[in-house]
N, C-alpha and C positions, 0 to 999 in steps of 0.2 A: 749361831752361824749368822754373822752380821751382815751380809748382802746378799741371800738365796733365799733363808728360809722365814719366816715370820710367822709364830707359831699361832694356829685360828684358834677363836674361843671356844669351848668345853661345851658344846650344845645343852648337853644334859645337867654339866653345874647351872646355865643360866635357866635354865627351865626351873630346875629346883628353886633356885634361889627365888624366884619371878612366883612361884607359886607359894612361895612363904612372906610374898610382900615386903620381898627386897628390891630398890629399884637398882639399876645400873643406868651410867651412863657415860656416853664422851664428853659431854659437856655441860653447861647449866641446864637440868632436868625434874625442877620442884619448885613449887612454891612459896618456900622462903625466900627470908629477903637474901641471905646469904648464898652463893653459888659455891660449886666445885667445878674445873675443868681440867681433864688429863688431857696429858701431850700423847702423841704417837708415834714417840721416841721409846726405844727400850733399853738402846746399845749407846754406849757413850755418851752418858747425857753431860752435859759441863753442869756441876754444882754450882757455879755463879761466884766462885771463891779466890780471891787473891791468886793463888795457887797454880788453878786451871786444873783442876781434878775433873776427871769424868768417872759417871758410875754408871755399871749397867742395872737397870731396873723401874723404876715408876716415876713422871714427874705429876704434878699436880699442883693447881693453883687453887686457894682458896681466896676470895673474895667478899668483904662486908662493905664496896663501894659504895652501894647503893640504900645503904645508912646511913643518916649523920646525925645520929643520937642514942645508937646504941651500940655497945660492945657485941661482940661475938665471941662466947662463949665455944672452942671447938674442941674434937677428939675424934685421931685417927687410927682406925682399929682393922687389926692384919688378919685374915684366914675366922672373923667373927668372934675371934676371944683375945686376940693380942690386942694392946695398948702401945701404938708406935711411938704417939705422941698427944697430948695435950695441951692447950693455951687460949690467948686469947687475943682478938686482933680488934682493932678499935674501930669504930666506928668510921668509913670512907675508907679504910685500907684494904690492902690483899698479902696475900703470904703464900711465898712459890716452895718449895719441898721437893727435894730427887730422892726416893727413898728406895733401896739396894735393896735389890730382891734376888735370889737363889736361881742360877742356872736352872735352866730344862727341866721348870716347876712354874706351877701353875697358883696365882696371888689373890685372895680379894682383898680389896682395898674399900672401906668404907667410912667416911668423915659423917662426924655426927654433931649437931648443935646441941651442945649441953646447958643453953639456958633453960630458963625456966620455960616449960611448956613447947623447948625446942622436938627435933626429931632428926632422920636422916637428910644431910644434905643430899648425896649423893654417892655412888660405887661403882667400883669396874673391875672387871676382871681382868688382871694382869698377864701376860706369860712372859719368860724373857730366857731367848737361846741367842746368846750373843757369841760362845765360843765355838768355835768349830770341832764337829766331833765328826771322827774320821775313822771309821774300819775297816781294815781291808776285808775279813772276814764277810763281810753283810751283802749278802746276792739278792738282786732285784729280778725279778719275773714280772711281765704283762701277759695274763691269760689267753688265749683266743677267744675272740667274741664268739657269743653262740645267743639264738633266740629265745634260750628259756635258761639265762642264768641267773644258778642260785642267789638271790639279792644277802642271805644271811639273817634278815629280820624280818618283820612279817609281810612286807612285800613279796608277792607271789612272784616266782621265776619269771625274768623278761628281756627282753634282747638287751645284752650289756656284756661287761668286760670286767677282769680285777686286776691292779696294781697289788704286786707284792713286794717288802722288803725283808728276807729273811736274816736276822743277825742274829738269830741262834747258836752261831757257833764263834758268833766276836768276842774280843775280851775288852771292850768298852762300849758306848754309846755310839748311836752311825745318826747324821743328821739324813733328814731325806724331804723330796718335795714330790707329789702325786701331783700330775699336768695333765690335764684334758683338752687337747686343743687350745685356745688362749686364756682358760679356765686353771686358774692354782685348786685343784681338788682339796688339797690339807696339804700340812707339813709339820713338824714337828722330830722329835729323836726317837730312837728305837734303842730301848737298850738292848744291854750284852744278854744274848742269851733268848733274845723277844721277839717275836716278826708279827708285823703292821699288814693286813690283808686292808682291801677297800675296793668294797664293788662299785663301778659307775654304769650308767645307763646310755644306752645309743637310741639313734634317731632310724627308720628306715633308710637303706639306700644314702648313707651320709656320711661318708669317710672322715675317720676322726684321729688325729696325731695323739697317739699316746706315750708320756713320757716320766721317769723317773730319776730325778735328780739326786746328788749326792754333793760332799764336797773330799777335795782330795787331803794328802797329809800338809798339804800350805793353806790349807781352807778356801782354795777358792774351787767354784762352783766345777760340776763334772756331771755327765748325762751316764747314769748307768747304764738303762732301756731305755727304746723308744721302738714303736709298732706302729702304724697305718690298722686303725681296726674298720668294720664296715660291715653290716649286715643285710642280707637280702630275707626277708623271714617272709613274707607274701608273696604269692604269686603276681605279677607285674601283669598291669590289663594290656590284653593287647590290641594291636592297632589295624583296622583294613584296609588297607591301600588300593585295591583291586577287586568292581569297580570303584571310581569314585562318584561320588557326591554327583546326583542328576545324569548320571553318564547313560545312552542308551546303548544296549549291547544285544547281540544276538543268544539264543539257548544253542546249546549249553553253556552257562556262565564259570569261566575261572573268578572262581573267589581267593584272594591272597593276602598275605599279611604278616606282622612281624610280630613275635612273641617271646619270651627266653627260653633260650635253648632246653628240650628236654621237659619244657610244662605240656602237658594237654590241652589241647586248642578246642572248645568247643562252636560250631559255628551257626548259630539260627540264621534260617534265609524263608521265605516267604513274606506274606500279606504284612506292607509296611505298618498299616494302621494298629495291628495287633503286636507287632515289636515295639511301636513308638508306647503302647499301654502296659507294656511289659508284662506282659501276659506270657510270654516266654523265657522271659530273661530275669523276670522279678527275683524270683530265687535261683540265687545262680548254681547254687548248690545241688538244687534239686535236676536242672539242666544238664551239670556235668553225670549224674549219676543214674538217668535216664538215655543218653547219647550211649550210640553204640561202635566203637573205631571201626571204620572204614564199611560203616550201614548208615543210610540215610533213616531218620526214626521220626514221625510225629510228635512233635510235643506239645502244638495246641494247635486249635483250629487253623488250616491252612499256613502252619508252618512245621516245616522240618531241621533237623539238628543234623549235623555231620560232626565227627571227631577225628580230630588228627594230632601226630606227637609233632610238634616246632623242634624244624634240622637244625642243626648242628649249627648251622649259619644262621639261625634265628629267625626262619620263615616259615611258612604254611599255606598248605593252597588245598581247595578241593571242587571239583567239577560239578555244578548242580543244572539238571536241567527243568528249568522253570518253562510256562505258559507266556503268550505274550501278555504286557500289562506292568503295573507298577509293582517293584518288589523290593525288600529289606533285607539288609544283614546285619547281626551286632553278637561280638563274639566272646567269649568269656576264657578263663584260662587257671587249670588249677596243677598244684605239686602237691605232689606227695611225702609224706614224713622220710627223713632222712633214715639210715641206719639205726645212727648212734642217739636218733634224737634232739640233734642242735638246731634243725630245722623242723617246724610242725605242718601237719600238712593244711592248705592254704587251700581258698579260689579266689580270683580275682573279681573285680566290680566290673560288670560289663562295658563292653568298648562302646563309642559313638557309633550311633546307628546311621547307617550310610545307606539311602534309598537311592533307586536305580528303575529304568525302563527296559523291558524285553522287548523288541520291537518283531516287527511279522516280520518273516522271512520275505524276500523280493520273491514277483512268479516270474520264472524264465519261461518266454515261449515257445510250442513246441519248434521241434527241427523239420522239415519237410525235406524227403532225400532227394535227388535230383532224377528225372524220365531219361529214359534211353531209348531213344528210336531204334529198332531193328532194320537190317537194311533191306533194300525194294530189289526184286529181280525181274527185267524187263520180259514179257510175254515171247513167247516161241514165235520165232521166224522176225523177228525184230533187232537190231543193233543193239544189245547188251548194252545195260545202265545200271552201273552201282552204286546205291548211297549208303555213305557210314556216318553213321550214329556220332556226336558230337564227343569227344573223349577217346574216338577211335580213328582219325583220320589218320589215311597212311602218309608218311614221307616222302613220298613217289620215287624211289630208290627199291621197294621190296616187289615182288610179285603181285597180283593182282588176286583180289577174291576169286575162289570159285563159283562162275555160276551157271555151269549147266551149258554152255554155248559153243564150247570148242567143239564136239564132236559133229553137232551140225554143220559149220562152217567146213570140216573136213568131206561131208558127205556131198555137199553144194558144187564145193571145188570139186572134189572125184566127178561127178554129173555132167558140170561144163566139160572136164575134158572128155570124156567120152562122145558126150555129141560133136563135141570137136574132130575128134579121130572120124566118124562115120561121115560125119562132112567132105571129110578130105578122102576118105576113099569112093564116095560117091561122085566126087568131080575127076577122079583117076579114071573110073568103068566108063565116062560121056568120053573123055576124050580118046580111049581107044574104040569107042564104037567109031566112032564120025574118019 
């Protein structure tokens, strides 16, 4: 496939050849006077002739230019056994060759110095994929990400996903390229009846766009599948937002913060020095195991743990009754394994220690109740005088308070009338006698 895919080197083949002492190079890479350089183009390589022909294959240049007095006898060998060409390059000259190679096939090319005492000049593993391979029956699939995705090799399951191009029902080969973000993971051709699967790892909380590309009937690039993959395999470290660092508060103290919704959050509260030393949170898993939901539990000298579940909005809060003085708070979060095992159980790192001061409550002075003065009544035989306590004064429109003087006034008035009547009778009798 000309513009979309470039077949990657076979890692196993290179390793095997390297172990056998065979050197590969994209340029001059040996101590011999002669050098060989391989071109990077595999499709439509100009042959350099007058006819303007192009070839799909490999381009190489053998140079004897650094030698001024010795000709170079050389040999080009394909796949370790087939001699493609042999000849002689005069001192100071170079030779360019374009070697046609079969489509969709890896070919090992080696160049030897066949002069007395010569050896391997250089070599390269070349792959040609220049003709579009369209297979309408090929099906591309990108698996859902998992925290324990099987790699299929000796590496244990780890966070990741897989690319799959299934050409099992195809009648011809299918070009493909697996892309992770900006990285071309691998490309090549899946033969009819075959399936290619490749695993790829993911970093925690780092979204990655996975793409599988191929070609259409015209040979133009097409996207067969694309998906954004992300894993959150470890409990995220919670953050305490209240109280803030060095804040002065009153007991009971509301300790709140943020965490991943559904995670169990354990808050260790108490002696700031003990928390700073990690006595309560040095083993976060132990702290989680010892804490009890909704019940404060002593987990270290002077340190009590509270446990809650972060709400759907990702917040948590506990109320702690604390004595006046310097205190600290640290939180850890835990997550249970998912039912299918895609997410394992985990415990987060402790949050940043927050220290705060619980202040003495303010002293409120006692309240003195108002003094009420009782009414005072004048002694009998005097004019009545009434004293009204403060707050009970009359407006002046109502009746006076009863004082007991009204009967006395009535009696005196009667006596005055009786004396007046007797005096008048006495005056009348004296007038008659005279």
